[in-house]
C-alpha positions as CSV (number, residue, x, y, z in Angstrom):
1,X,108.2,107.1,132.2
2,X,107.7,107.4,128.4
3,X,111.4,107.8,127.8
4,X,112.3,104.5,129.5
5,X,109.7,102.6,127.4
6,X,111.2,104.1,124.3
7,X,114.9,103.5,124.9
8,X,115.0,100.6,122.4
9,X,114.3,103.1,119.6
10,X,118.0,104.0,119.3
11,X,119.3,100.5,119.9
12,X,120.4,99.8,116.4
13,X,122.1,103.1,116.1
14,X,123.9,102.5,119.4
15,X,125.4,99.3,118.0
16,X,126.4,101.0,114.8
17,X,128.2,103.8,116.5
18,X,130.0,101.5,118.8
19,X,131.6,100.1,115.7
20,X,132.3,103.5,114.2
21,X,135.2,105.1,116.1
22,X,136.4,108.6,115.7
23,X,133.0,110.3,115.4
24,X,134.0,112.8,118.0
25,X,130.3,113.0,119.1
26,X,131.1,113.0,122.8
27,X,133.4,116.0,122.4
28,X,130.5,118.0,120.9
29,X,128.0,117.4,123.7
30,X,128.0,119.4,126.9
31,X,128.6,117.6,130.2
32,X,125.5,119.1,131.8
33,X,122.1,119.3,129.9
34,X,119.8,122.3,130.2
35,X,116.4,123.1,128.9
36,X,115.3,119.4,128.8
37,X,111.5,119.5,128.2
38,X,110.9,115.9,127.0
39,X,113.6,113.8,128.5
40,X,114.0,113.4,132.3
41,X,116.1,116.1,133.9
42,X,118.4,113.5,135.5
43,X,118.9,111.4,132.3
44,X,122.3,109.7,132.1
45,X,124.7,111.6,129.9
46,X,125.7,108.6,127.7
47,X,122.1,107.4,127.5
48,X,120.9,110.7,126.0
49,X,123.9,110.8,123.5
50,X,123.0,107.3,122.3
51,X,119.4,108.2,121.9
52,X,120.3,111.3,119.9
53,X,122.5,109.1,117.7
54,X,119.4,106.9,117.1
55,X,117.5,109.9,116.0
56,X,120.4,110.9,113.7
57,X,120.3,107.5,111.9
58,X,116.4,107.4,111.8
59,X,116.3,110.8,110.0
60,X,119.6,110.8,108.2
61,X,120.4,114.1,109.8
62,X,123.3,115.6,111.9
63,X,123.1,117.4,115.2
64,X,122.8,120.8,113.5
65,X,119.5,119.8,111.9
66,X,117.8,120.6,115.3
67,X,120.5,122.3,117.3
68,X,121.8,125.8,116.6
69,X,125.2,126.3,115.1
70,X,126.5,129.2,113.0
71,X,128.2,128.5,109.7
72,X,131.9,127.9,110.4
73,X,131.6,127.5,114.1
74,X,133.4,124.4,115.6
75,X,131.2,121.7,117.1
76,X,131.9,122.7,120.6
77,X,130.2,126.0,120.1
78,X,126.9,124.4,119.1
79,X,124.0,125.7,121.3
80,X,122.2,122.6,122.3
81,X,119.9,124.4,124.7
82,X,118.5,126.9,122.2
83,X,114.9,126.5,121.0
84,X,115.4,128.8,118.1
85,X,115.1,126.1,115.4
86,X,111.6,125.0,114.4
87,X,113.0,121.5,113.8
88,X,113.8,121.1,117.4
89,X,110.3,122.2,118.4
90,X,108.8,119.8,115.9
91,X,111.0,117.0,117.3
92,X,109.5,117.3,120.8
93,X,106.0,117.3,119.3
94,X,106.9,114.2,117.3
95,X,108.3,112.4,120.3
96,X,105.1,113.0,122.2
97,X,103.1,111.8,119.2
98,X,105.2,108.6,119.1
99,X,104.5,108.0,122.8
100,X,100.7,108.6,122.3
101,X,100.6,106.1,119.4
102,X,102.4,103.4,121.4
103,X,100.6,103.9,124.6
104,X,97.0,104.8,123.5
105,X,96.8,102.7,120.3
106,X,99.4,100.1,119.7
107,X,99.7,99.3,123.4
108,X,96.0,98.6,123.7
109,X,95.7,96.1,120.8
110,X,94.1,92.9,121.8
111,X,97.1,91.0,120.5
112,X,99.3,92.7,123.0
113,X,102.0,93.0,120.3
114,X,105.4,94.0,121.4
115,X,106.0,96.0,118.2
116,X,106.2,99.7,118.8
117,X,106.3,102.8,116.5
118,X,109.6,104.7,116.5
119,X,111.1,107.6,114.5
120,X,112.5,105.2,111.8
121,X,109.1,103.6,111.3
122,X,108.1,106.6,109.1
123,X,111.4,108.5,108.4
124,X,113.5,105.6,107.1
125,X,116.5,107.9,107.0
126,X,114.8,110.9,105.5
127,X,114.3,114.2,107.5
128,X,111.0,114.7,105.7
129,X,109.5,111.3,105.0
130,X,107.7,111.0,101.6
131,X,106.9,108.2,99.4
132,X,108.6,108.0,96.0
133,X,105.2,108.3,94.4
134,X,104.4,111.6,96.1
135,X,107.8,113.0,95.1
136,X,107.5,112.1,91.5
137,X,103.8,113.1,91.3
138,X,104.7,116.6,92.5
139,X,107.6,116.9,90.1
140,X,105.3,115.8,87.2
141,X,102.8,118.5,88.2
142,X,105.3,121.3,88.7
143,X,108.2,120.6,86.3
144,X,107.1,117.9,83.8
145,X,108.1,114.4,82.6
146,X,111.8,114.9,81.8
147,X,112.5,116.3,85.3
148,X,110.5,113.6,87.0
149,X,112.5,110.9,85.1
150,X,115.7,112.6,86.0
151,X,114.7,112.9,89.6
152,X,113.8,109.2,89.8
153,X,117.2,108.2,88.4
154,X,119.0,110.6,90.7
155,X,117.2,109.3,93.8
156,X,117.8,105.7,92.7
157,X,121.5,106.3,92.3
158,X,121.7,107.8,95.8
159,X,119.3,105.7,97.8
160,X,119.0,102.3,96.0
161,X,119.5,99.5,98.5
162,X,118.4,101.7,101.5
163,X,115.1,102.1,103.2
164,X,114.4,105.6,102.2
165,X,112.4,104.9,99.0
166,X,110.8,101.9,97.4
167,X,112.3,101.5,94.0
168,X,110.5,98.2,93.2
169,X,108.0,97.8,90.5
170,X,105.0,98.2,92.7
171,X,105.6,101.9,93.5
172,X,105.6,102.9,89.9
173,X,102.7,100.6,89.0
174,X,100.6,102.5,91.6
175,X,101.8,105.8,90.3
176,X,100.9,104.8,86.8
177,X,97.4,103.8,87.9
178,X,97.0,107.0,89.8
179,X,98.0,109.1,86.9
180,X,95.6,107.2,84.6
181,X,92.7,107.8,87.0
182,X,93.6,111.5,87.0
183,X,93.5,111.6,83.2
184,X,97.3,112.0,82.8
185,X,97.9,109.4,80.1
186,X,101.1,110.9,78.8
187,X,102.6,111.0,82.3
188,X,101.4,107.5,83.1
189,X,103.0,106.1,79.9
190,X,106.3,107.8,80.6
191,X,106.4,106.5,84.2
192,X,105.5,103.0,83.2
193,X,108.1,103.0,80.4
194,X,110.6,104.0,83.0
195,X,109.3,101.2,85.2
196,X,109.9,98.7,82.4
197,X,113.4,100.1,81.9
198,X,114.5,99.8,85.5
199,X,112.5,96.9,86.8
200,X,112.4,94.5,83.8
201,X,110.9,92.1,83.3
202,X,107.7,93.6,84.5
203,X,105.1,91.4,86.2
204,X,101.7,90.8,84.5
205,X,100.3,93.7,86.6
206,X,103.0,96.1,85.5
207,X,102.8,95.0,81.9
208,X,99.0,95.6,82.0
209,X,99.3,99.0,83.4
210,X,101.9,99.9,80.8
211,X,99.7,98.6,78.0
212,X,96.7,100.5,79.2
213,X,98.8,103.7,79.5
214,X,99.8,103.3,75.9
215,X,96.2,102.8,74.9
216,X,95.1,105.9,76.8
217,X,97.9,107.8,75.2
218,X,96.8,106.5,71.8
219,X,100.1,104.8,71.2
220,X,98.5,101.8,69.7
221,X,101.5,100.1,68.2
222,X,103.2,100.0,71.6
223,X,100.0,98.8,73.2
224,X,99.8,95.9,70.8
225,X,103.3,95.0,71.5
226,X,102.6,95.1,75.3
227,X,99.6,92.8,75.0
228,X,101.5,90.4,72.8
229,X,104.2,90.3,75.4
230,X,101.7,89.5,78.1
231,X,100.2,86.7,76.0
232,X,103.7,85.2,75.3
233,X,104.1,84.8,79.0
234,X,100.5,83.9,79.7
235,X,98.8,82.5,76.6
236,X,95.6,81.9,78.7
237,X,95.2,85.6,79.6
238,X,91.7,86.3,78.2
239,X,91.7,89.9,79.1
240,X,95.0,90.6,77.2
241,X,93.6,88.7,74.2
242,X,90.4,90.7,74.2
243,X,92.3,94.0,74.4
244,X,94.6,93.0,71.5
245,X,91.6,91.9,69.4
246,X,90.0,95.3,70.0
247,X,93.1,97.1,68.9
248,X,93.5,94.9,65.8
249,X,89.8,95.4,64.9
250,X,90.0,99.2,65.3
251,X,92.9,99.3,62.9
252,X,90.7,98.0,60.0
């Protein structure tokens, strides 16, 4: 059955919870399960609990994210059987999607890889998985540069070191390039300056994106400094030398 092939998905979470006493999770879950539409009707009680814990860690969510509970109600009054929440309906659809990916695609690879997709593959601890770039790009479009910078710093303070977002240089390099291609030079320069602040020293790639963002933004003094910095690290960089020469010539 699909469920048995997927039981390893919550394996990590099982281990974590076994070392985390006092969660009270067992006291919240009914002894008999009703309205099971994805899992086997005769699934072992502890087995389902451990799997649900795996989902909790994968999405960074608690039981009430999918299961009905009124504000102020104690955990024992949670209505696990209710299908009122759209998140629970979505969860069933996502579980079937995971099975389809593993059985119809990954499982048929010629390499016969043992790797399988699981909830955490995409979610990485977020209920709504999104890349850092998409979050910042949306904020830039709807709220502007100061809010995007503040959002980045807030997310970094909350999630740095975890798997939720990629705070490395590459993510902001790609965002900077995307903004440049969209004609958003001011936003590109701001994001790349932020990149240089939090991920210094930038690589040659990052320094180049920063320099070109400054050029596109007509901030030529900063661009010259960028290219000079690249040449200090890589004196043989012909492209950086050509760009610096162009800037120096245009100043005359």
